[in-house]
C-alpha positions in Angstrom: 65.9 -0.5 -31.9 66.7 -0.3 -35.7 66.4 -3.9 -36.4 63.8 -3.2 -39.2 66.1 -1.0 -41.3 69.4 -3.1 -40.6 67.5 -6.2 -41.7 66.2 -4.5 -44.8 69.5 -3.2 -45.8 71.2 -6.5 -45.5 68.6 -8.2 -47.4 69.1 -5.7 -50.2 72.7 -6.0 -50.2 72.4 -9.6 -50.7 69.8 -9.2 -53.7 72.2 -6.4 -55.2 75.0 -9.0 -55.4 72.6 -11.0 -57.8 70.9 -8.1 -59.7 73.6 -5.4 -59.7 72.5 -2.0 -58.7 73.2 0.3 -55.8 71.8 -0.1 -52.2 71.2 3.0 -50.2 72.1 3.4 -46.6 69.2 2.1 -44.2 66.6 4.6 -43.5 65.4 4.4 -39.8 61.9 5.5 -40.0 58.9 3.6 -39.2 55.1 4.7 -39.0 52.4 2.8 -37.3 54.8 1.0 -35.2 54.0 -1.6 -32.5 54.4 1.4 -30.0 51.1 3.2 -30.6 49.6 0.0 -31.8 50.3 -2.5 -29.0 52.1 -0.2 -26.6 55.5 -2.0 -27.1 58.5 0.0 -26.1 61.9 -0.1 -28.1 60.4 1.3 -31.2 60.7 4.6 -32.8 57.6 6.2 -34.3 58.1 8.7 -37.0 55.2 10.8 -38.6 53.8 9.5 -41.9 54.3 12.8 -43.6 58.1 12.6 -42.9 58.4 9.3 -44.3 56.3 10.1 -47.6 58.6 13.3 -47.9 61.9 11.1 -47.5 60.6 8.7 -50.0 59.4 11.4 -52.7 62.7 12.9 -52.3 64.7 9.8 -52.8 62.6 8.8 -55.8 63.2 12.4 -57.4 66.8 12.2 -56.8 66.9 8.6 -58.2 65.3 9.7 -61.3 67.5 12.6 -61.8 70.5 10.2 -61.5 69.0 8.1 -64.5 67.8 5.1 -62.3 65.7 2.5 -64.2 64.2 1.1 -61.2 63.9 1.6 -57.3 63.1 -1.4 -55.3 61.9 -0.2 -51.8 62.3 -3.0 -49.3 60.6 -2.4 -45.8 61.8 -4.2 -43.0 58.8 -2.6 -40.9 55.5 -3.8 -41.9 52.8 -1.9 -40.1 49.7 -1.9 -42.2 49.5 1.8 -42.5 53.3 2.3 -43.1 53.2 -0.3 -46.0 49.9 1.0 -47.3 51.7 4.8 -47.5 55.0 3.6 -48.8 53.2 1.6 -51.5 50.9 4.4 -52.5 53.7 6.9 -52.6 55.9 4.6 -54.8 52.8 4.0 -57.3 52.0 7.5 -57.4 55.3 8.9 -57.8 55.3 8.3 -61.7 51.9 9.9 -62.1 52.6 13.1 -60.1 56.4 13.6 -60.1 58.0 11.8 -63.2 59.3 14.8 -65.0 59.8 12.8 -68.0 61.8 9.6 -66.2 60.6 6.2 -67.1 61.9 5.0 -63.8 59.8 2.3 -62.1 59.4 2.1 -58.3 58.2 -1.2 -56.5 57.6 -1.5 -52.8 57.4 -4.5 -50.7 57.6 -5.4 -47.0 60.1 -8.5 -46.1 57.1 -10.1 -44.8 55.3 -10.1 -48.0 58.1 -11.8 -49.8 58.0 -14.9 -47.4 56.5 -18.2 -48.8 53.3 -19.4 -47.0 55.4 -22.5 -46.0 57.8 -20.9 -44.0 58.8 -22.3 -40.8 57.6 -19.3 -38.7 55.0 -16.8 -39.8 56.1 -13.6 -41.4 55.6 -10.2 -39.5 57.0 -10.8 -36.2 58.7 -8.1 -34.0 62.1 -9.2 -32.7 60.6 -12.8 -32.6 62.2 -15.9 -33.7 62.1 -14.9 -37.4 63.8 -11.4 -37.0 66.1 -12.5 -34.5 67.3 -15.4 -36.5 67.9 -13.0 -39.5 69.8 -10.8 -37.2 71.9 -13.7 -36.0 72.7 -14.5 -39.7 73.4 -10.7 -40.7 74.7 -9.1 -37.3 75.5 -11.8 -34.8 77.2 -9.1 -32.8 73.9 -7.2 -32.2 72.0 -10.3 -30.7 72.5 -11.0 -27.1 69.9 -13.6 -26.3 71.5 -14.3 -23.0 70.1 -11.1 -21.6 66.7 -12.6 -21.9 65.6 -14.6 -18.9 66.1 -18.5 -19.5 62.4 -19.3 -18.5 59.1 -17.5 -18.4 57.4 -15.4 -21.0 59.2 -12.9 -23.4 56.5 -12.2 -25.8 53.7 -9.7 -25.7 53.2 -6.3 -24.1 53.0 -7.7 -20.5 56.5 -9.5 -20.8 58.0 -5.8 -21.4 60.7 -6.9 -24.0 59.0 -5.6 -27.1 58.8 -9.2 -28.6 55.8 -10.2 -30.8 55.5 -13.8 -32.6 57.6 -16.7 -31.8 59.9 -16.7 -28.8 63.3 -15.4 -29.9 65.0 -17.8 -27.6 64.7 -20.5 -30.3 66.3 -18.3 -33.0 69.2 -19.7 -35.0 71.4 -18.3 -37.6 70.7 -21.1 -40.0 67.2 -20.4 -39.9 67.9 -16.7 -40.5 70.0 -17.7 -43.5 67.0 -19.8 -45.1 64.6 -17.0 -44.4 67.0 -14.4 -45.9 67.5 -16.5 -49.0 63.7 -16.9 -49.5 63.3 -13.2 -49.3 66.3 -12.4 -51.5 65.1 -15.0 -54.1 61.7 -13.0 -54.4 63.4 -9.6 -54.7 65.7 -10.9 -57.5 62.7 -12.2 -59.3 60.7 -9.1 -59.0 63.7 -6.9 -60.0 64.5 -8.9 -62.9 60.9 -9.0 -64.1 60.4 -5.3 -63.7 63.6 -4.9 -65.9 62.5 -7.4 -68.4 65.3 -9.7 -67.8 
């Protein structure tokens, strides 16, 4: 629980070392999660109205503080969640700008993955996300608590895992995936700022 926000925050910190800027603390709020979608436990579901209100408030405050760009990285990539965040970010300048020329970009980390990545983007505590956590926060990964044999993926297994088996995760793979995502963030930020 909380992996999506921790992962996104760590990726943003890594990107900000290259682009400059400020990284907000992680926001633990996901809509259209695997809980209602696939019956997975170990997931917190937040109403979309709450998420959109939070985003509008953060964008308003960033504009009031004179920021030029807000890059929103979603560690959670439920289709309806991504759609709502992106729509809010795109509509903010039209509806709430108040004289600001601030830009807002919104991407999920899964969208920033190369098609030739070793594992498909968009898993749920699978090999990809687990590898990133082993790279960023190894203190939070305890693979020994999973059984050494048998299935751990899918709703029937009861672990909330979707995608490739997390027991094959490595910190090296997490570092490679993080570098791939951060490279895309840096490129998009620099492009938006005309660098």
